[in-house]
C-alpha positions as CSV (number, residue, x, y, z in Angstrom):
1,X,-64.0,-2.2,12.1
2,X,-62.8,-0.1,15.2
3,X,-60.8,-2.2,17.5
4,X,-61.7,-5.5,16.2
5,X,-65.9,-5.0,16.1
6,X,-67.2,-4.6,12.8
7,X,-69.1,-1.1,11.6
8,X,-71.9,-1.2,9.2
9,X,-69.8,0.7,6.9
10,X,-70.6,-0.4,3.3
11,X,-67.8,1.3,1.5
12,X,-65.0,-1.1,1.7
13,X,-63.6,0.0,-2.0
14,X,-62.8,3.5,-0.8
15,X,-59.8,4.8,0.5
16,X,-58.3,4.7,4.3
17,X,-59.1,8.1,4.6
18,X,-63.1,7.0,4.3
19,X,-63.2,3.8,5.6
20,X,-60.9,1.3,7.2
21,X,-59.5,0.3,11.0
22,X,-59.3,4.0,12.2
23,X,-61.4,4.6,14.4
24,X,-62.9,7.5,12.5
25,X,-66.2,6.3,11.1
26,X,-67.6,8.3,8.0
27,X,-71.2,6.2,7.9
28,X,-73.3,9.1,8.3
29,X,-71.5,11.7,6.2
30,X,-71.7,9.0,3.1
31,X,-75.1,8.9,3.7
32,X,-75.8,12.5,3.3
33,X,-74.0,12.8,1.1
34,X,-76.1,10.4,-1.5
35,X,-79.1,12.2,0.2
36,X,-78.2,15.3,-1.6
37,X,-76.5,17.2,1.2
38,X,-73.1,18.7,0.3
39,X,-69.9,18.4,2.4
40,X,-69.2,21.1,4.6
41,X,-66.2,23.4,4.2
42,X,-63.0,23.0,6.3
43,X,-61.8,25.8,8.0
44,X,-58.2,25.8,7.7
45,X,-55.7,27.8,10.2
46,X,-53.1,29.5,8.4
47,X,-51.2,29.2,11.7
48,X,-47.5,30.0,12.6
49,X,-46.5,28.1,15.3
50,X,-42.7,27.3,16.6
51,X,-41.0,25.4,19.5
52,X,-37.9,25.6,21.1
53,X,-35.6,23.5,23.3
54,X,-34.2,25.4,26.0
55,X,-32.1,24.2,29.1
56,X,-34.3,23.4,31.7
57,X,-37.7,22.3,29.0
58,X,-39.1,23.2,25.7
59,X,-41.6,26.2,25.2
60,X,-44.3,26.0,22.5
61,X,-45.6,29.1,21.0
62,X,-48.9,29.5,18.0
63,X,-50.9,32.1,17.5
64,X,-55.2,32.6,17.5
65,X,-56.4,33.1,14.0
66,X,-58.8,30.5,12.2
67,X,-59.5,31.3,8.7
68,X,-62.4,29.9,6.0
69,X,-61.1,31.1,2.6
70,X,-61.3,34.8,2.9
71,X,-63.2,34.6,6.4
72,X,-61.7,35.1,9.6
73,X,-64.4,33.4,11.9
74,X,-62.4,33.3,15.1
75,X,-59.1,34.9,16.6
76,X,-59.3,32.8,19.6
77,X,-58.5,29.3,18.4
78,X,-56.7,27.1,20.1
79,X,-53.3,25.3,19.0
80,X,-51.7,24.1,21.3
81,X,-53.1,20.9,23.0
82,X,-52.1,18.8,25.9
83,X,-51.7,15.1,24.9
84,X,-50.2,14.5,28.3
85,X,-49.4,15.7,31.1
86,X,-45.5,16.2,30.1
87,X,-46.7,16.1,26.7
88,X,-48.5,19.2,24.8
89,X,-48.4,19.6,20.5
90,X,-49.5,22.1,18.4
91,X,-51.1,21.6,15.1
92,X,-50.7,23.9,11.9
93,X,-53.4,22.6,9.2
94,X,-57.1,22.5,9.0
95,X,-58.8,22.6,12.3
96,X,-61.1,19.7,11.9
97,X,-58.3,17.5,11.9
98,X,-56.1,18.7,14.1
99,X,-58.8,18.6,16.7
100,X,-59.9,14.9,15.9
101,X,-56.1,13.9,15.8
102,X,-55.6,15.5,18.9
103,X,-58.4,13.8,20.7
104,X,-57.8,10.5,19.4
105,X,-53.7,10.6,20.0
106,X,-54.6,11.8,23.7
107,X,-57.4,8.7,24.1
108,X,-54.8,6.4,22.5
109,X,-51.9,7.6,25.1
110,X,-54.3,7.4,27.8
111,X,-54.7,3.4,27.1
112,X,-51.0,3.0,26.7
113,X,-50.7,4.9,30.6
114,X,-52.8,2.7,32.1
115,X,-51.8,-0.8,30.0
116,X,-48.2,0.2,31.8
117,X,-49.4,0.8,35.2
118,X,-50.2,4.4,35.3
119,X,-46.3,5.1,34.3
120,X,-45.1,8.6,32.2
121,X,-45.8,8.1,28.9
122,X,-42.7,8.9,27.1
123,X,-42.3,12.1,24.6
124,X,-41.2,9.4,21.6
125,X,-44.3,7.0,22.3
126,X,-46.7,10.3,21.4
127,X,-44.8,11.0,18.4
128,X,-44.8,7.4,17.2
129,X,-48.8,7.3,17.6
130,X,-49.2,10.4,16.0
131,X,-47.2,9.3,12.8
132,X,-48.7,5.8,12.9
133,X,-52.3,7.8,12.6
134,X,-50.8,10.1,10.2
135,X,-49.1,7.9,7.5
136,X,-52.6,5.6,7.7
137,X,-54.4,8.5,6.4
138,X,-52.1,8.6,3.8
139,X,-51.6,12.8,3.8
140,X,-55.4,12.8,3.6
141,X,-55.6,14.6,7.3
142,X,-53.9,17.9,6.2
143,X,-52.3,18.4,9.4
144,X,-48.6,19.4,10.9
145,X,-47.9,18.7,14.8
146,X,-45.0,19.8,16.4
147,X,-44.9,17.6,19.9
148,X,-43.0,19.2,22.7
149,X,-42.5,17.1,26.3
150,X,-40.1,16.4,28.7
151,X,-39.8,12.2,30.4
152,X,-37.3,10.5,32.3
153,X,-34.7,10.7,29.5
154,X,-35.0,14.7,29.5
155,X,-36.4,17.1,27.2
156,X,-37.9,16.3,23.6
157,X,-39.2,18.3,20.6
158,X,-40.3,16.4,17.4
159,X,-41.5,18.0,14.0
160,X,-44.0,15.6,12.6
161,X,-45.7,16.1,9.4
162,X,-49.0,15.0,7.7
163,X,-47.5,12.7,5.7
164,X,-45.9,10.7,8.9
165,X,-42.0,12.0,8.5
166,X,-40.9,13.2,11.7
167,X,-37.4,14.5,12.7
168,X,-36.0,15.7,16.4
169,X,-34.7,19.0,16.3
170,X,-33.9,21.9,18.8
171,X,-36.0,24.0,18.0
172,X,-38.8,23.9,14.8
173,X,-41.6,25.9,13.0
174,X,-44.7,25.1,10.9
175,X,-47.4,26.6,9.1
176,X,-48.0,29.3,6.5
177,X,-45.8,31.8,8.4
178,X,-42.9,29.5,9.3
179,X,-40.1,31.8,6.9
180,X,-40.5,34.7,9.1
181,X,-40.4,32.6,12.1
182,X,-37.5,30.2,11.0
183,X,-35.4,33.3,10.4
184,X,-35.9,34.7,14.0
185,X,-35.0,30.7,15.5
186,X,-32.2,30.6,13.5
187,X,-30.5,34.1,14.0
188,X,-31.1,33.9,18.1
189,X,-30.9,30.1,18.6
190,X,-28.1,28.9,20.9
191,X,-27.6,25.6,22.9
192,X,-27.7,26.9,26.2
193,X,-30.7,29.5,26.3
194,X,-32.2,30.1,29.7
195,X,-36.2,30.1,30.0
196,X,-36.5,34.0,29.5
197,X,-34.7,34.4,26.7
198,X,-36.4,31.3,25.3
199,X,-39.7,32.5,25.7
200,X,-38.7,35.9,24.3
201,X,-37.6,33.8,21.2
202,X,-40.5,31.9,20.7
203,X,-42.5,35.2,21.1
204,X,-40.9,37.2,18.3
205,X,-40.5,34.1,15.9
206,X,-44.4,33.6,16.4
207,X,-45.1,37.5,15.8
208,X,-42.6,37.5,12.9
209,X,-45.1,35.3,11.0
210,X,-48.2,37.1,12.0
211,X,-46.6,40.3,10.6
212,X,-45.4,38.6,7.5
213,X,-48.5,36.2,6.9
214,X,-52.1,37.6,6.5
215,X,-53.0,33.9,7.4
216,X,-51.5,34.0,10.4
217,X,-52.8,36.8,13.7
218,X,-54.9,37.0,16.8
219,X,-52.8,37.0,20.2
220,X,-49.1,34.9,21.3
221,X,-50.1,32.2,23.1
222,X,-47.1,29.9,25.1
223,X,-46.7,27.0,26.6
224,X,-44.1,26.1,29.0
225,X,-42.9,22.7,29.9
226,X,-39.8,22.6,32.3
227,X,-37.9,19.3,34.2
228,X,-40.1,19.2,36.8
229,X,-42.8,18.7,35.3
230,X,-44.5,22.2,35.9
231,X,-46.4,23.5,32.9
232,X,-46.8,27.4,32.8
233,X,-49.4,29.1,30.3
234,X,-48.5,32.8,28.8
235,X,-51.0,35.1,26.1
236,X,-49.1,37.9,24.7
237,X,-51.2,40.9,23.7
238,X,-51.0,41.6,19.4
239,X,-47.6,43.6,18.8
240,X,-48.1,46.9,17.8
241,X,-44.6,48.2,16.4
242,X,-43.5,45.9,13.7
243,X,-40.9,43.9,14.2
244,X,-39.4,44.7,10.9
245,X,-38.5,48.2,10.0
246,X,-37.3,49.3,7.0
247,X,-33.7,51.2,7.1
248,X,-33.3,54.4,5.6
249,X,-30.7,54.6,2.7
250,X,-27.0,55.9,4.1
251,X,-26.3,57.9,1.0
252,X,-23.9,61.1,1.3
253,X,-23.9,63.7,-1.2
254,X,-21.1,63.4,-3.5
255,X,-20.1,60.0,-3.0
256,X,-21.1,59.0,-6.7
257,X,-19.6,60.6,-9.9
258,X,-21.8,62.3,-12.5
259,X,-20.2,61.0,-16.1
260,X,-22.4,62.8,-18.2
261,X,-25.6,65.2,-18.1
262,X,-28.3,66.2,-20.7
263,X,-30.7,68.9,-19.7
264,X,-33.9,69.4,-21.7
265,X,-36.1,72.7,-21.9
266,X,-39.8,73.1,-20.7
267,X,-41.2,75.1,-22.9
268,X,-44.8,76.2,-21.8
269,X,-47.5,75.9,-24.2
270,X,-48.2,78.8,-26.9
271,X,-44.5,79.8,-26.8
272,X,-41.7,79.3,-29.0
273,X,-38.8,77.6,-27.8
274,X,-35.0,79.5,-27.6
275,X,-33.4,80.1,-31.1
276,X,-37.1,79.8,-32.9
277,X,-38.2,82.6,-35.5
278,X,-41.3,81.4,-37.1
279,X,-43.8,82.4,-34.7
280,X,-46.5,82.5,-36.9
281,X,-45.7,79.2,-38.9
282,X,-45.7,77.6,-34.9
283,X,-49.0,78.9,-34.1
284,X,-50.2,77.9,-37.6
285,X,-49.3,74.1,-37.1
286,X,-50.8,74.5,-33.9
287,X,-54.0,75.4,-35.0
288,X,-53.8,73.1,-38.0
289,X,-52.7,70.0,-36.2
290,X,-53.8,70.7,-32.5
291,X,-57.5,72.6,-32.8
292,X,-60.4,70.9,-32.5
293,X,-61.1,68.4,-35.5
294,X,-63.4,70.8,-38.7
295,X,-66.7,69.6,-39.8
296,X,-66.6,67.8,-43.4
297,X,-67.7,70.0,-46.2
298,X,-70.6,67.9,-48.0
299,X,-70.0,67.3,-51.6
300,X,-72.6,68.2,-53.7
301,X,-73.6,65.3,-56.5
302,X,-73.6,67.4,-59.9
303,X,-76.1,64.4,-61.4
304,X,-78.5,65.5,-58.9
């Protein structure tokens, strides 16, 4: 059933991911699978996305690599979507699920705007719509979303996970490279960052995720949403120099005391060590034990 209109689906006993009042119809997919056609592989985006609120707006950053198992089908994948002119979202997870989720959310927000007299959609409304869609599928849509934007009440940033839970936070990072990105954000975030510093922090956070995660790569894309409702996009080339450089050991000579020492003399092959007088016995043992194996003598049977 879609918006009260019954569909031709005959799999009512299946999970809500495959059947239900969700707007997604899997009739053709199930029919083809019954005829022996296998389901295509889903492309998972090993993603690093990060976002931050600054003094005057929100900045969202993402990299552009899409992976399918051990294959990189695209290095220019779009991972930041426009839900409304004042609301943008970055998705991490299965690329097909993220694209479908963003399209349905965009359509729902357009209907909401028309029903309210073309008023500006609040950011919390977009977050609630995404939460309801993800909760309806019971975690089967493998997408984590960062939603950021501005409205009449100020700047907002939400971190929404695939099970429908959400948090409101000043900065966040998601994806397979989120640990390295979160380290940059936690160390450099302050409450009143300006726009230039915020863009630098987000670009470095995404680049750190790309450097420490094999599934992340490509280019760094930044989306800046300001309080005057202006939006700007930036694309940064891949970082050539590593952000994390190994530190050389700073140990001075003589700072560690030597407690004891043992000397082992290395004797060349075939020579006798110092203090060893039985040289003939040494060579005799070498020929006996270290020489090539000798052929065994055949014993004759006296009875034959």
